[in-house]
N, C-alpha and C positions, 0 to 999 in steps of 0.2 A: 123275685125282686130283680128289676133291671139294674145293670151296673151304672154307676155315675163316673164321669171322667173329669169332674171339676178339680179334684185334688191330686190327680195323677202327676207325678213329676214329668217335666219335658225331657229329662235326660238323667240316667243313672250314672253316677261318677264314682261310686264306691269300689272297694277292692274286689267285690264279687262280679263287677261288670268288666271282666278282663277280656283280652284278645289273645288267642292262641299264638299268633305270630310273635307276640312279646314274650310269652311264657316259655316258648320253645328255646329261646336264647338264655333263659335264666332258670335252669332246673332247680337251683338251690331254693327257689321260692316255693317249690311244691314237692320236693323229694327230701325226706329225712333219712339219713343213713345211721343205722343202729351202731352204738359203740359196744365194745366188749362188755362193759358194765351193764348196759341195757340188756344185752342177750342173756347175761347171767341172771339178772332179775327176772326175766320172763321164764327162763328154764326152771329156776328154783320154784317160782310160784306155780307153774304147771305141774311139776313133779309132786309138789306137796298136795295140790288139789287131787291129782289122780290117786294118791295114796288113800284118800277118803272113800274110794270106791263109789263115787256119786256120778250121776249122769252129767255129761258136759253141759247140757242145756240148763242145768240148775246153778251154774256158776254165778256168784255174786261178787261185787267189788270187795266186800269184807273177807271173803274166802280166797281172794286172789290178790294179795298185797304185792304192789309193784315196786316198792322201795324207791330208789332214786329215779326210776322211769316214770313215776307219777307226774313229775313236773312236765314231761313232754306230753303226756296224755291230756293234761290240763291245757297246754298250748294248742294241741290238736283240736280240742273242743272249741276254742276261740277261733281257730282258723275256719272251722266248719260253720259256725254260727255268725261270725262277724268279719271273717277274712275272705280269702278267695273262694272258699267253699269246698275245697278238696285237698287231699294230701296222699302221697305214696310213702309208706315206710319200707325201707329197703335194707337188706343185709342179714335177714334171718337165715341161718344155715339149715334150711329145711331138709337138705339131703341126708342129714344125720338123725332126723326125727322119724318116729312112727307117725302115721296119719292121726292117731289119737292124740299124741303130744302136740302136733301142729294145730289141730282143731282146738285143743285146750288153750293154747296161747292166744289164738285168734278170738275165741269166745271170751277169754279172760280180759283182753284189752277192751273188747266190746262192752263188757259189764261195767267198766269204768266210765264209759261214755253214755250209756243209757240201757233201757230194758230191751231184750231181744223179742222180736215179734214173729208170729207164724207166717211162713211164706207161701203156703198153699193150704188146700182144704184138709190135707193129711196132718197138719200141725208141725211141719218141719221148721224148727228154730234155726238149724244149720242147713242151708240149701246147697245144692250142687249144680253148678252151671257147666254143662257138657252136652255133647251131642249123643242122644239116646236113640236116634233114628226117628224122631217124631216128624210128622208131615207138616212142613211150614205152611202149606195151603189149607190145612184143616182148621176151621174157625175155633175149634176147641183145644188146639195145640198151644203150648207155650213156646214162643220163639227162641228162648234161651236153651231149649232142649233140642235144638237143631244146630247145624253148622252154617246156617244162612246169616247174612247181614241182619242185624237187629233193627237198625235205624234209630235215630235219637228218640229217647223216651225217658219217662220217670218211673220209679217204682212206688210201692204203697207203704212208705215209711218215711220218717224224718231223715234218716241216714241209711245209705246202702253201702256195704263194705264187701270187698273181695279179697280173698287170699289165693294167690296163684300156687297150685301144686305142680302143674306141668303145662307146657305150652304145646301148641299145635305144630305140625310139620311146616305149615306155611299159613300166614295170615293170623286172624284172631286178635288184631290190635284193639286196644281200648281207646275210645274217643270221648271227650267231654266238651261241652259248650255252655256258655252262660246265658240264661234266659234274659237277664237284664241287658246284655249286649245285643241280643236279637231284638228286644223291645226298642232299644235306641235306634237300631237300623231301620226298623219298620216305621217308627215314629217320624223319622226324617224323610223316608221315601214314600210310604203309603200309609198314612195315619188312618185312612178309611178302612183298610184291611186289618190294621192293628185292632181297631175297635171290635171287629167281628170276633176276635179271640177272647173277649171278655164276656161273651154270652154262653150259656150252657150248651153243650154239645154231647151227643150220645157216644159212649165208649163201651165196647163189649166187655162183659165180665168173663168171657171165654169158659163158661160152664161152672165157674166157682161162684155160686149164687147163695148168699145168706138167706135164711128163712124169711119169706115174705117180701123179698126184694125182686125187682125187675131183672131180666137177664142183661141189662145194660145200666150204666150210670149216666147222669146228666150233670157234668161238672165243666165249668169253663176251662179252657187251656191256660188262660192267665186270670188271676184274681188279684185285686188290689184291696187289701184289708189290713187295718191297723198299721198303716204305713209300711206294709211289706208287699212286694210283688211275688206271688207264688205261682209256680208252673205245675201243670198236670197234663201229661201228653203221651200218647202212643198212636201214631198214625194208622198202623195196621188194624188196631182195635177199634178206632173210630170208623174205619171203612167197613170192618166186618159187622159192626153194630147195625148196619143198614139191612142186614138179613132179617131183622125183626120188623114186621109190618107196622108195629106201633111206635117204632123209634122215629123221632123227628127227622125228616129228610135233609140231606146235605144240599145246600143251594150252590149256585155258581160262585157266590161271594164266599161261602165257606171254603170251597175248593181252591179258589184263588188265594185266600189267606193262608190255608194250610200249605199250599205249594210254595208261597213266599217264605213261610216259617222254615220249611224243610230246606229250601235253597240257601238260606242264610246259615242254618245249622251246619250245612255241608260245605260251607265256604272255608277253605284251609286257612284263610287269614283270621277267621273267627274261632274255629275249634282247635283243640289240642289233641294230638294223637300220641299214644305212648305204647310201648311194648312191655307188658308186665313180665317180670322174671320170676322163676320159682322162688318162693319165700316172700315176694312182694305182697304188701297189704295196702289196698287202695280204699280210702274213705271218702265218700262223696255226700255233700249236703243236697238232699233230693228236692228241696223246695226252691232252690235257686239255680241248680245245674241240671242239665240233661246228659245222659250217657248213652253210649252206643258201642257196638263191637262189629268189626269187619267180619265178613265171611272167612272161613278157613278150610284148609285141607288137613285132615288129621293123619296121624301115624297108623300104618297097618297093624302094628302091635297094640293090642288093647291096653297093655300096661303102661304105654307111653302117651296115651291120648290126652288131649287138652282137658284140664280139670281145674275149675275154680270152686272154692267154697265161698258161700255168701251169707252175710248177716243183714237183717233189717233191724234197725234200732230206733227207739223212741227216746227223745232226750228231754230231761227235766230242764225247765228254763227256756224252752224253745219258743218260737213265735206262735201266736194264736192263728188258727185257721178258720175260715168262714164256715157257716153251717152246712153248705153244700158238700163239704168233705166227709160228712157223716155217711154219705152214700158209699164212700170207698173205705173209710176207716172204722165205721160203726160208731166209735166215739172220737171226739176231737179234743178230749181231755189231754192237756199238755203232760208229757211224760208217760202216757198210757194210751197211745193211739197207734193206728197202723196195723198192717198185717191182714191176713185172710182167715176168718173164723166162720165155720158153719156148725150146724148142730152136732156133727160127728167129729169135730176137731179135737185131737188130744196132742198136747205139745210134747215134742221130744227132739233130740239132736242126732239124727242118723249120720254115721261116718261114711256111708256109701250112697 
C-alpha cells in the first residue's frame, strides 16, 4: 500500500517535538533525582524479590511493590507516551550494590512500565551494551557490541531503557533526537525528500532471521498511522541490506533523503547529548525518539570498562502500529510486541 499525505500535519508542535538546544538549559524537564524514600522503596522491593530465589527475568509488577515510588513511575509512563518521550532517573547508589541487586531494581521498575522483550536470538531479556571486540564492519555484527559511534537509530520495542553500571575512559555520550522535530525541518526545507521516507525501504536483519522471513525487512523510516508519526531507522543496516541481490536498490533520491535525515539528527541545535553516570537509568520512547552513542575509548582494566544494562519494553495502552511492523515485531498486538524471537529463543536474564 502506498502512503497518503493528505492528512499529515504541516507541523508537529507537541511536547515530543523538542529541540536539544532548549532542553540542555532545563535539565529539570528530563532528569528526575531519586529521594532517600525512593531509594528505600527500590532496595526493599529488590531484596524481597531476590529472597524468592527466582530468575530476574520473571519479575512482575505484583512481585515488585514500589510503595510511594509508584507515583513517579506512573508519571514516567505519561512522559514517555504523551510528553517529551524520555527521562533519566538519577541518584541510585549503585556503588554499594551487587550487579544482581542493581539488575533487579532495573528490571523491577521496567515491570511497572511494560513487559520485557527478547533483545537477541538468544532470548536475553536483560541486554548488555559494551564493547566485546565485535567487528563494526561485519554485516552480521551488532554495533552496540563495539566501541564505534552507533549513529542515530531506533530499537525493536516500544521503550528502550539503559542502566549505567560504569563509564568509558573517554567518550560514550548518549544522544537523543526527536523524529517529529526532524519531520518539521524536512517539511519546511525539502518536502520532496521527506515524502521518500514514507515508502518502504530494506533494512538488514543482521543474521537474526525469524523462520520463513527474508534476511531484511521493508519498513518505511516514517509512518503516519492513526494520527501518530512513528520512526524506524538504522542507516548502517539500510546500507548493509544492499548486500542482498533481491533487496530493492537505493536510489539517488533515497540517499539524498537519508543524508538530510542524518544531517538534521546530528545538528547540535536539534539533538540532546548527555553523559550517563553510574546508577543512571535512561528511558526512551522508541516510536518518537532516535538514540545514539558516541564512540569511546575504554579503560585497560577489564573490571572498569563501559557497561550498560538494557531493557526493551512493550507497553499496554500504547499507540497502534501499521501492519508493516509485523516484519520486525512479529506481532503488533499492543502490550505484547517487539523483541527478536526465533525458533531457538529461550527467554532469560543473564547478569553478564
